[in-house]
ZADO-1210 file (C-alpha; in nm, 4 decimals, padded with zeros to 6 digits):
<atoms>
<atom x="00.0000" y="00.0000" z="00.0000" code="MET" pos="1"/>
<atom x="00.1243" y="00.3495" z="-00.0823" code="ALA" pos="2"/>
<atom x="00.1998" y="00.5738" z="00.2137" code="LYS" pos="3"/>
<atom x="-00.1086" y="00.7434" z="00.3627" code="ASN" pos="4"/>
<atom x="-00.3435" y="00.5689" z="00.1180" code="GLN" pos="5"/>
<atom x="-00.6989" y="00.5535" z="00.2484" code="HIS" pos="6"/>
<atom x="-01.0675" y="00.5525" z="00.1571" code="ILE" pos="7"/>
<atom x="-01.3216" y="00.8173" z="00.2529" code="ASN" pos="8"/>
<atom x="-01.6252" y="00.6209" z="00.3619" code="PHE" pos="9"/>
<atom x="-01.9731" y="00.7360" z="00.4644" code="GLY" pos="10"/>
<atom x="-02.1346" y="00.5908" z="00.7767" code="ILE" pos="11"/>
<atom x="-02.5074" y="00.6554" z="00.8363" code="PRO" pos="12"/>
<atom x="-02.6261" y="00.7364" z="01.1858" code="GLY" pos="13"/>
<atom x="-02.9133" y="00.8409" z="01.4066" code="TRP" pos="14"/>
<atom x="-03.1734" y="00.5689" z="01.3478" code="SER" pos="15"/>
<atom x="-02.8971" y="00.3401" z="01.2188" code="MET" pos="16"/>
<atom x="-02.6285" y="00.4308" z="01.4751" code="LYS" pos="17"/>
<atom x="-02.6545" y="00.1377" z="01.7167" code="GLU" pos="18"/>
<atom x="-02.6981" y="-00.1097" z="01.4361" code="ARG" pos="19"/>
<atom x="-02.3919" y="00.0223" z="01.2530" code="MET" pos="20"/>
<atom x="-02.1713" y="-00.0027" z="01.5608" code="GLU" pos="21"/>
<atom x="-02.2930" y="-00.3549" z="01.6390" code="ALA" pos="22"/>
<atom x="-02.2488" y="-00.4835" z="01.2850" code="LEU" pos="23"/>
<atom x="-01.9004" y="-00.3368" z="01.2478" code="PHE" pos="24"/>
<atom x="-01.8023" y="-00.4942" z="01.5795" code="GLU" pos="25"/>
<atom x="-01.9170" y="-00.8358" z="01.4588" code="LYS" pos="26"/>
<atom x="-01.7194" y="-00.7780" z="01.1413" code="ALA" pos="27"/>
<atom x="-01.4043" y="-00.7213" z="01.3505" code="GLY" pos="28"/>
<atom x="-01.3935" y="-00.3410" z="01.3705" code="TYR" pos="29"/>
<atom x="-01.4259" y="-00.0951" z="01.6564" code="ASP" pos="30"/>
<atom x="-01.6543" y="00.1785" z="01.5240" code="LEU" pos="31"/>
<atom x="-01.7495" y="00.4665" z="01.7519" code="LYS" pos="32"/>
<atom x="-02.0174" y="00.7144" z="01.6461" code="ILE" pos="33"/>
<atom x="-02.0622" y="01.0416" z="01.8323" code="ASN" pos="34"/>
<atom x="-02.3906" y="01.1935" z="01.7186" code="GLU" pos="35"/>
<atom x="-02.3510" y="01.5133" z="01.9195" code="SER" pos="36"/>
<atom x="-02.0190" y="01.5878" z="01.7480" code="LEU" pos="37"/>
<atom x="-02.1250" y="01.4364" z="01.4170" code="GLY" pos="38"/>
<atom x="-01.8195" y="01.2106" z="01.3971" code="THR" pos="39"/>
<atom x="-01.7401" y="00.8456" z="01.3406" code="ALA" pos="40"/>
<atom x="-01.4052" y="00.6832" z="01.4123" code="LYS" pos="41"/>
<atom x="-01.2828" y="00.3339" z="01.3311" code="ILE" pos="42"/>
<atom x="-00.9757" y="00.1345" z="01.4332" code="ASP" pos="43"/>
<atom x="-00.8444" y="00.1147" z="01.0777" code="ASP" pos="44"/>
<atom x="-00.6047" y="00.3877" z="00.9624" code="SER" pos="45"/>
<atom x="-00.6951" y="00.3143" z="00.5998" code="GLU" pos="46"/>
<atom x="-01.0597" y="00.4163" z="00.6528" code="ILE" pos="47"/>
<atom x="-01.1577" y="00.7801" z="00.7147" code="ILE" pos="48"/>
<atom x="-01.5222" y="00.7893" z="00.8229" code="CYS" pos="49"/>
<atom x="-01.7740" y="01.0576" z="00.7367" code="PHE" pos="50"/>
<atom x="-02.0861" y="01.0546" z="00.9512" code="PHE" pos="51"/>
<atom x="-02.4273" y="01.1745" z="00.8331" code="ASP" pos="52"/>
<atom x="-02.7696" y="01.0593" z="00.7208" code="ARG" pos="53"/>
<atom x="-02.7885" y="00.8237" z="00.4234" code="ALA" pos="54"/>
<atom x="-02.9603" y="01.0954" z="00.2166" code="LYS" pos="55"/>
<atom x="-02.6612" y="01.3243" z="00.2757" code="GLU" pos="56"/>
<atom x="-02.4042" y="01.0530" z="00.2062" code="ILE" pos="57"/>
<atom x="-02.5422" y="00.9451" z="-00.1328" code="ALA" pos="58"/>
<atom x="-02.4809" y="01.2810" z="-00.3140" code="PRO" pos="59"/>
<atom x="-02.1316" y="01.3032" z="-00.1667" code="LEU" pos="60"/>
<atom x="-02.0492" y="00.9627" z="-00.3140" code="ILE" pos="61"/>
<atom x="-02.1723" y="01.0776" z="-00.6537" code="GLU" pos="62"/>
<atom x="-01.9626" y="01.3966" z="-00.6368" code="LYS" pos="63"/>
<atom x="-01.6511" y="01.2000" z="-00.5393" code="GLY" pos="64"/>
<atom x="-01.6154" y="01.3648" z="-00.1985" code="ALA" pos="65"/>
<atom x="-01.6550" y="01.0112" z="-00.0626" code="LEU" pos="66"/>
<atom x="-01.5148" y="00.6990" z="-00.2245" code="ASP" pos="67"/>
<atom x="-01.8077" y="00.4984" z="-00.0963" code="GLY" pos="68"/>
<atom x="-02.0448" y="00.4532" z="00.1911" code="GLY" pos="69"/>
<atom x="-02.3444" y="00.2778" z="00.3381" code="ILE" pos="70"/>
<atom x="-02.6735" y="00.4137" z="00.2073" code="ILE" pos="71"/>
<atom x="-03.0197" y="00.2899" z="00.1168" code="THR" pos="72"/>
<atom x="-03.1636" y="00.2450" z="-00.2297" code="LYS" pos="73"/>
<atom x="-03.4293" y="00.5029" z="-00.1508" code="THR" pos="74"/>
<atom x="-03.1646" y="00.7550" z="-00.0388" code="ALA" pos="75"/>
<atom x="-02.9904" y="00.7309" z="-00.3753" code="ALA" pos="76"/>
<atom x="-03.3181" y="00.7581" z="-00.5646" code="LEU" pos="77"/>
<atom x="-03.4588" y="01.0425" z="-00.3519" code="GLU" pos="78"/>
<atom x="-03.1460" y="01.2510" z="-00.4087" code="THR" pos="79"/>
<atom x="-03.1013" y="01.1424" z="-00.7743" code="SER" pos="80"/>
<atom x="-02.7483" y="01.0322" z="-00.6866" code="SER" pos="81"/>
<atom x="-02.5682" y="00.8307" z="-00.9509" code="LYS" pos="82"/>
<atom x="-02.3729" y="00.5779" z="-00.7482" code="THR" pos="83"/>
<atom x="-02.2668" y="00.2199" z="-00.8112" code="LYS" pos="84"/>
<atom x="-02.4151" y="-00.0407" z="-00.5783" code="GLU" pos="85"/>
<atom x="-02.1409" y="-00.2789" z="-00.4762" code="LEU" pos="86"/>
<atom x="-02.2829" y="-00.4997" z="-00.2003" code="ILE" pos="87"/>
<atom x="-02.6297" y="-00.5435" z="-00.0514" code="SER" pos="88"/>
<atom x="-02.6582" y="-00.5699" z="00.3276" code="LEU" pos="89"/>
<atom x="-03.0326" y="-00.6348" z="00.3122" code="GLY" pos="90"/>
<atom x="-03.2480" y="-00.5028" z="00.5942" code="THR" pos="91"/>
<atom x="-02.9630" y="-00.5010" z="00.8512" code="LEU" pos="92"/>
<atom x="-03.1895" y="-00.6581" z="01.1141" code="TYR" pos="93"/>
<atom x="-03.1944" y="-01.0364" z="01.1755" code="PRO" pos="94"/>
<atom x="-03.5127" y="-01.2136" z="01.0605" code="PHE" pos="95"/>
<atom x="-03.6640" y="-00.8835" z="00.9493" code="SER" pos="96"/>
<atom x="-03.8871" y="-00.8930" z="00.6494" code="ARG" pos="97"/>
<atom x="-03.7929" y="-00.6772" z="00.3547" code="GLU" pos="98"/>
<atom x="-03.8485" y="-00.3051" z="00.3905" code="THR" pos="99"/>
<atom x="-04.0907" y="-00.1482" z="00.1442" code="LYS" pos="100"/>
<atom x="-04.1783" y="00.2099" z="00.0627" code="LEU" pos="101"/>
<atom x="-04.5555" y="00.2093" z="00.0401" code="VAL" pos="102"/>
<atom x="-04.8469" y="00.4388" z="-00.0297" code="LEU" pos="103"/>
<atom x="-05.1147" y="00.4214" z="00.2382" code="GLY" pos="104"/>
<atom x="-05.4230" y="00.5860" z="00.3838" code="ALA" pos="105"/>
<atom x="-05.6426" y="00.5445" z="00.6933" code="PRO" pos="106"/>
<atom x="-05.8631" y="00.2352" z="00.6843" code="GLU" pos="107"/>
<atom x="-06.1774" y="00.4482" z="00.7118" code="GLU" pos="108"/>
<atom x="-06.0682" y="00.6738" z="00.4255" code="SER" pos="109"/>
<atom x="-06.2437" y="00.6816" z="00.0884" code="ALA" pos="110"/>
<atom x="-05.8992" y="00.6517" z="-00.0723" code="ILE" pos="111"/>
<atom x="-05.8890" y="00.2945" z="-00.1995" code="LYS" pos="112"/>
<atom x="-05.6809" y="00.3230" z="-00.5162" code="THR" pos="113"/>
<atom x="-05.4133" y="00.5481" z="-00.6647" code="ILE" pos="114"/>
<atom x="-05.6776" y="00.7342" z="-00.8685" code="LYS" pos="115"/>
<atom x="-05.8460" y="00.8466" z="-00.5468" code="ASN" pos="116"/>
<atom x="-05.5371" y="01.0596" z="-00.4675" code="LEU" pos="117"/>
<atom x="-05.6265" y="01.3270" z="-00.7224" code="GLU" pos="118"/>
<atom x="-05.6176" y="01.6653" z="-00.5457" code="GLY" pos="119"/>
<atom x="-05.5299" y="01.5087" z="-00.2094" code="LYS" pos="120"/>
<atom x="-05.2550" y="01.5955" z="00.0376" code="ARG" pos="121"/>
<atom x="-04.9755" y="01.3418" z="00.0932" code="ILE" pos="122"/>
<atom x="-04.7050" y="01.3524" z="00.3599" code="ILE" pos="123"/>
<atom x="-04.3775" y="01.1656" z="00.3225" code="THR" pos="124"/>
<atom x="-04.0078" y="01.1515" z="00.4006" code="ARG" pos="125"/>
<atom x="-03.9409" y="01.0820" z="00.0316" code="THR" pos="126"/>
<atom x="-04.1127" y="01.3659" z="-00.1610" code="PRO" pos="127"/>
<atom x="-03.9121" y="01.3266" z="-00.4832" code="GLU" pos="128"/>
<atom x="-03.9824" y="00.9542" z="-00.5102" code="ILE" pos="129"/>
<atom x="-04.3480" y="01.0251" z="-00.4336" code="THR" pos="130"/>
<atom x="-04.3764" y="01.2965" z="-00.6997" code="LYS" pos="131"/>
<atom x="-04.2185" y="01.0688" z="-00.9586" code="THR" pos="132"/>
<atom x="-04.4588" y="00.7907" z="-00.8648" code="PHE" pos="133"/>
<atom x="-04.7626" y="01.0205" z="-00.8963" code="LEU" pos="134"/>
<atom x="-04.6413" y="01.1594" z="-01.2269" code="LYS" pos="135"/>
<atom x="-04.6064" y="00.8070" z="-01.3617" code="LYS" pos="136"/>
<atom x="-04.9735" y="00.7487" z="-01.2805" code="HIS" pos="137"/>
<atom x="-05.0872" y="01.0930" z="-01.4054" code="ASN" pos="138"/>
<atom x="-05.2061" y="01.2002" z="-01.0597" code="ILE" pos="139"/>
<atom x="-05.1925" y="01.5596" z="-00.9392" code="LYS" pos="140"/>
<atom x="-05.1684" y="01.5846" z="-00.5612" code="ALA" pos="141"/>
<atom x="-04.9971" y="01.7974" z="-00.2975" code="SER" pos="142"/>
<atom x="-04.6807" y="01.6307" z="-00.1659" code="VAL" pos="143"/>
<atom x="-04.5257" y="01.7647" z="00.1548" code="GLU" pos="144"/>
<atom x="-04.2133" y="01.6594" z="00.3379" code="TYR" pos="145"/>
<atom x="-04.2810" y="01.5285" z="00.6886" code="SER" pos="146"/>
<atom x="-04.0406" y="01.3508" z="00.9217" code="ASP" pos="147"/>
<atom x="-04.1086" y="01.1552" z="01.2385" code="GLY" pos="148"/>
<atom x="-04.4003" y="00.9233" z="01.3008" code="ASN" pos="149"/>
<atom x="-04.6068" y="00.9899" z="00.9907" code="ASN" pos="150"/>
<atom x="-04.8206" y="00.6829" z="01.0523" code="GLN" pos="151"/>
<atom x="-04.9508" y="00.8328" z="01.3760" code="ALA" pos="152"/>
<atom x="-05.0085" y="01.1865" z="01.2491" code="LYS" pos="153"/>
<atom x="-05.1415" y="01.1357" z="00.8961" code="VAL" pos="154"/>
<atom x="-05.5066" y="01.1631" z="01.0057" code="ARG" pos="155"/>
<atom x="-05.4442" y="01.5053" z="01.1555" code="SER" pos="156"/>
<atom x="-05.2552" y="01.6722" z="00.8735" code="ILE" pos="157"/>
<atom x="-05.3039" y="01.4824" z="00.5461" code="ALA" pos="158"/>
<atom x="-05.5160" y="01.2462" z="00.3404" code="ASP" pos="159"/>
<atom x="-05.2508" y="00.9845" z="00.2680" code="ALA" pos="160"/>
<atom x="-04.8849" y="00.9058" z="00.3239" code="LEU" pos="161"/>
<atom x="-04.5850" y="00.7413" z="00.1614" code="VAL" pos="162"/>
<atom x="-04.3797" y="00.5706" z="00.4268" code="GLU" pos="163"/>
<atom x="-04.1591" y="00.2719" z="00.5062" code="TYR" pos="164"/>
<atom x="-04.3235" y="-00.0516" z="00.6142" code="GLU" pos="165"/>
<atom x="-04.1460" y="-00.3595" z="00.7457" code="ASN" pos="166"/>
<atom x="-04.1767" y="-00.6196" z="01.0185" code="SER" pos="167"/>
<atom x="-04.2892" y="-00.3715" z="01.2848" code="ASP" pos="168"/>
<atom x="-04.6373" y="-00.3629" z="01.1237" code="ASN" pos="169"/>
<atom x="-04.6678" y="00.0085" z="01.1961" code="SER" pos="170"/>
<atom x="-04.9382" y="00.0484" z="00.9324" code="PHE" pos="171"/>
<atom x="-05.1643" y="-00.2126" z="01.0900" code="ALA" pos="172"/>
<atom x="-05.0947" y="-00.0731" z="01.4376" code="ALA" pos="173"/>
<atom x="-05.2220" y="00.2674" z="01.3230" code="ASN" pos="174"/>
<atom x="-05.5168" y="00.1261" z="01.1263" code="ASN" pos="175"/>
<atom x="-05.3698" y="00.2241" z="00.7926" code="LEU" pos="176"/>
<atom x="-05.4310" y="00.0515" z="00.4612" code="ARG" pos="177"/>
<atom x="-05.1472" y="-00.0180" z="00.2162" code="VAL" pos="178"/>
<atom x="-05.2698" y="00.0935" z="-00.1249" code="ILE" pos="179"/>
<atom x="-04.9583" y="00.0354" z="-00.3328" code="GLU" pos="180"/>
<atom x="-04.5972" y="-00.0780" z="-00.2881" code="VAL" pos="181"/>
<atom x="-04.3820" y="00.1855" z="-00.4560" code="ILE" pos="182"/>
<atom x="-04.0503" y="00.0036" z="-00.4192" code="MET" pos="183"/>
<atom x="-03.8489" y="-00.2357" z="-00.2068" code="LYS" pos="184"/>
<atom x="-03.5687" y="-00.0796" z="-00.0061" code="ASP" pos="185"/>
<atom x="-03.2455" y="-00.2210" z="00.1285" code="GLU" pos="186"/>
<atom x="-02.9167" y="-00.1076" z="00.2756" code="VAL" pos="187"/>
<atom x="-02.6271" y="-00.1162" z="00.0310" code="VAL" pos="188"/>
<atom x="-02.2612" y="-00.0286" z="00.0079" code="ILE" pos="189"/>
<atom x="-02.2310" y="00.2137" z="-00.2835" code="ALA" pos="190"/>
<atom x="-01.9266" y="00.3695" z="-00.4459" code="VAL" pos="191"/>
<atom x="-01.8404" y="00.6511" z="-00.6816" code="ASN" pos="192"/>
<atom x="-01.7878" y="00.5189" z="-01.0372" code="PRO" pos="193"/>
<atom x="-01.4294" y="00.6487" z="-01.0276" code="GLU" pos="194"/>
<atom x="-01.3619" y="00.4275" z="-00.7258" code="THR" pos="195"/>
<atom x="-01.4141" y="00.1252" z="-00.9511" code="LEU" pos="196"/>
<atom x="-01.1037" y="00.2328" z="-01.1460" code="LYS" pos="197"/>
<atom x="-00.8830" y="00.2420" z="-00.8356" code="ASN" pos="198"/>
<atom x="-00.7798" y="-00.1158" z="-00.7667" code="LYS" pos="199"/>
<atom x="-00.6652" y="-00.0552" z="-00.4093" code="TRP" pos="200"/>
<atom x="-00.9718" y="00.1442" z="-00.3024" code="LYS" pos="201"/>
<atom x="-01.2120" y="-00.0969" z="-00.4690" code="LEU" pos="202"/>
<atom x="-01.0495" y="-00.3968" z="-00.3012" code="GLU" pos="203"/>
<atom x="-01.0541" y="-00.2198" z="00.0361" code="LYS" pos="204"/>
<atom x="-01.4276" y="-00.1463" z="00.0116" code="ILE" pos="205"/>
<atom x="-01.5079" y="-00.4916" z="-00.1266" code="GLU" pos="206"/>
<atom x="-01.3246" y="-00.6556" z="00.1644" code="ASN" pos="207"/>
<atom x="-01.5047" y="-00.4339" z="00.4155" code="LEU" pos="208"/>
<atom x="-01.8357" y="-00.5183" z="00.2504" code="GLY" pos="209"/>
<atom x="-01.7610" y="-00.8895" z="00.2552" code="MET" pos="210"/>
<atom x="-01.6909" y="-00.8804" z="00.6294" code="LEU" pos="211"/>
<atom x="-02.0051" y="-00.6781" z="00.7053" code="LEU" pos="212"/>
<atom x="-02.2237" y="-00.9025" z="00.4898" code="LYS" pos="213"/>
<atom x="-02.0779" y="-01.2209" z="00.6419" code="SER" pos="214"/>
<atom x="-02.1348" y="-01.0849" z="00.9942" code="ALA" pos="215"/>
<atom x="-02.4892" y="-00.9906" z="00.9012" code="ARG" pos="216"/>
<atom x="-02.5612" y="-01.3377" z="00.7592" code="LEU" pos="217"/>
<atom x="-02.4107" y="-01.5081" z="01.0640" code="ALA" pos="218"/>
<atom x="-02.6716" y="-01.3390" z="01.2837" code="GLU" pos="219"/>
<atom x="-02.9395" y="-01.5548" z="01.1257" code="GLU" pos="220"/>
<atom x="-02.7419" y="-01.8792" z="01.1142" code="MET" pos="221"/>
<atom x="-02.6015" y="-02.1291" z="01.3631" code="VAL" pos="222"/>
<atom x="-02.3689" y="-02.4233" z="01.3318" code="GLY" pos="223"/>
<atom x="-02.5001" y="-02.7704" z="01.4108" code="LEU" pos="224"/>
<atom x="-02.3016" y="-03.0862" z="01.4740" code="VAL" pos="225"/>
<atom x="-02.4604" y="-03.4254" z="01.5387" code="LEU" pos="226"/>
<atom x="-02.4031" y="-03.7989" z="01.5224" code="HIS" pos="227"/>
<atom x="-02.6024" y="-04.0289" z="01.2965" code="ALA" pos="228"/>
<atom x="-02.5771" y="-04.3991" z="01.2137" code="SER" pos="229"/>
<atom x="-02.5245" y="-04.5204" z="00.8596" code="ASN" pos="230"/>
<atom x="-02.8821" y="-04.6473" z="00.8472" code="GLY" pos="231"/>
<atom x="-03.0401" y="-04.3029" z="00.8859" code="ILE" pos="232"/>
<atom x="-02.8008" y="-04.0897" z="00.6816" code="LEU" pos="233"/>
<atom x="-03.0397" y="-04.0508" z="00.3898" code="LYS" pos="234"/>
<atom x="-03.3182" y="-03.9341" z="00.6230" code="GLU" pos="235"/>
<atom x="-03.0807" y="-03.6865" z="00.7857" code="VAL" pos="236"/>
<atom x="-02.9778" y="-03.5414" z="00.4503" code="PHE" pos="237"/>
<atom x="-03.3408" y="-03.5120" z="00.3451" code="ASP" pos="238"/>
<atom x="-03.4172" y="-03.3119" z="00.6602" code="ILE" pos="239"/>
<atom x="-03.1100" y="-03.0913" z="00.6810" code="LEU" pos="240"/>
<atom x="-03.0892" y="-02.7708" z="00.4800" code="PRO" pos="241"/>
<atom x="-02.7377" y="-02.6479" z="00.4185" code="ALA" pos="242"/>
<atom x="-02.5487" y="-02.3691" z="00.2465" code="LEU" pos="243"/>
<atom x="-02.3851" y="-02.6480" z="00.0495" code="LYS" pos="244"/>
<atom x="-02.3572" y="-03.0140" z="00.1426" code="LYS" pos="245"/>
<atom x="-02.3047" y="-03.1063" z="00.5100" code="PRO" pos="246"/>
<atom x="-01.9584" y="-03.2182" z="00.6144" code="THR" pos="247"/>
<atom x="-01.9696" y="-03.5900" z="00.7005" code="VAL" pos="248"/>
<atom x="-01.6851" y="-03.7573" z="00.8928" code="THR" pos="249"/>
<atom x="-01.6790" y="-04.1315" z="00.9822" code="PRO" pos="250"/>
<atom x="-01.6272" y="-04.2052" z="01.3505" code="LEU" pos="251"/>
<atom x="-01.3353" y="-04.4402" z="01.4041" code="ARG" pos="252"/>
<atom x="-01.4306" y="-04.8035" z="01.4489" code="GLY" pos="253"/>
<atom x="-01.8031" y="-04.7352" z="01.4399" code="GLU" pos="254"/>
<atom x="-02.0868" y="-04.7404" z="01.1901" code="ASN" pos="255"/>
<atom x="-02.1646" y="-04.3816" z="01.2878" code="TRP" pos="256"/>
<atom x="-02.0855" y="-04.0446" z="01.1372" code="PHE" pos="257"/>
<atom x="-02.0196" y="-03.6929" z="01.2628" code="ASP" pos="258"/>
<atom x="-02.2236" y="-03.4400" z="01.0610" code="ILE" pos="259"/>
<atom x="-02.1473" y="-03.0685" z="01.0539" code="LEU" pos="260"/>
<atom x="-02.3753" y="-02.8147" z="00.8882" code="THR" pos="261"/>
<atom x="-02.5077" y="-02.4593" z="00.9052" code="VAL" pos="262"/>
<atom x="-02.8786" y="-02.3840" z="00.9420" code="VAL" pos="263"/>
<atom x="-03.1119" y="-02.0911" z="00.9912" code="ASN" pos="264"/>
<atom x="-03.1796" y="-02.0175" z="01.3596" code="LYS" pos="265"/>
<atom x="-03.5535" y="-02.0132" z="01.3113" code="GLN" pos="266"/>
<atom x="-03.5482" y="-02.3415" z="01.1175" code="ASP" pos="267"/>
<atom x="-03.3555" y="-02.5146" z="01.3955" code="LEU" pos="268"/>
<atom x="-03.6482" y="-02.5195" z="01.6375" code="ARG" pos="269"/>
<atom x="-03.8309" y="-02.7475" z="01.3945" code="ASN" pos="270"/>
<atom x="-03.5251" y="-02.9453" z="01.2845" code="LEU" pos="271"/>
<atom x="-03.3994" y="-03.0648" z="01.6234" code="LEU" pos="272"/>
<atom x="-03.7147" y="-03.2600" z="01.7195" code="PRO" pos="273"/>
<atom x="-03.7202" y="-03.4260" z="01.3763" code="LYS" pos="274"/>
<atom x="-03.3532" y="-03.5225" z="01.3954" code="LEU" pos="275"/>
<atom x="-03.3948" y="-03.6649" z="01.7433" code="LYS" pos="276"/>
<atom x="-03.7015" y="-03.8614" z="01.6333" code="GLU" pos="277"/>
<atom x="-03.5150" y="-04.0420" z="01.3541" code="ILE" pos="278"/>
<atom x="-03.2272" y="-04.1365" z="01.5867" code="GLY" pos="279"/>
<atom x="-02.9650" y="-03.8610" z="01.5775" code="CYS" pos="280"/>
<atom x="-02.7625" y="-03.8133" z="01.8975" code="THR" pos="281"/>
<atom x="-02.5107" y="-03.5740" z="02.0541" code="ASP" pos="282"/>
<atom x="-02.6601" y="-03.2720" z="01.8778" code="MET" pos="283"/>
<atom x="-02.4766" y="-02.9487" z="01.9574" code="VAL" pos="284"/>
<atom x="-02.5683" y="-02.5996" z="01.8378" code="GLU" pos="285"/>
<atom x="-02.2988" y="-02.3311" z="01.8292" code="PHE" pos="286"/>
<atom x="-02.2945" y="-01.9599" z="01.7303" code="PRO" pos="287"/>
<atom x="-02.1248" y="-01.8263" z="01.4192" code="LEU" pos="288"/>
<atom x="-01.9284" y="-01.5041" z="01.3847" code="ASN" pos="289"/>
<atom x="-01.9217" y="-01.4815" z="01.0066" code="LYS" pos="290"/>
<atom x="-02.0684" y="-01.6741" z="00.7153" code="VAL" pos="291"/>
<atom x="-01.8909" y="-01.6116" z="00.3856" code="VAL" pos="292"/>
<atom x="-02.0676" y="-01.7508" z="00.0813" code="LEU" pos="293"/>
</atoms>
């Protein structure tokens, strides 16, 4: 590496602060975010962190002020930032369903379809995406930026809203109806197109992304080791899911085998009773730090 070579990398905070610090720690980094000072520091001299909201980071990546950073797909679209998505980190939260940007209205509202929005007032954190969506459907409506808990306040100040919906079921909790899914959102590592031409910077960001993604995947997986006799191996293989094929090792001097595999945490609660029922023994579950596919 050339002397003083580094990457300028955007780290999103506020609502994502705790999750960012936890994920980086699992990936092997010590990331400290100070929201009051607006700073982020990491124990890697080759990474200079820039801390801000994803919507502020995306344009800076496009302009080249940052080599790359962690943003959302909606942040890039809302700010019309031309960045290159390098790695998807998904929803960031274990077992969370995909995040969607949706158009909704109160259950008791007469707004049932997109056409019913003509002349209505819509609040949203993504006004540009909303305006583009309405234009596509030839609807003229008033779109106003609104932050905070839009699901709770839409009845008081607007007719409809465009907001994020995921596993917290905030729409149902506020008696709101989803009228249309505008797009699916996810957290991604994005780079400036020029970064793709710099071999060292690209490799540095790709390696960082690989570690973050593997740490994220490991949160949903566990390792499982068990013993099974030769007579039930086929049944075991039929039951066990695996990233690839399980590792099977003969036990010395016995007609038994040691089987090692990786499974989804939520699947395991159904798998263990089935494996025990067909005759598997000595089943041990163990945590994983990283899963690299």
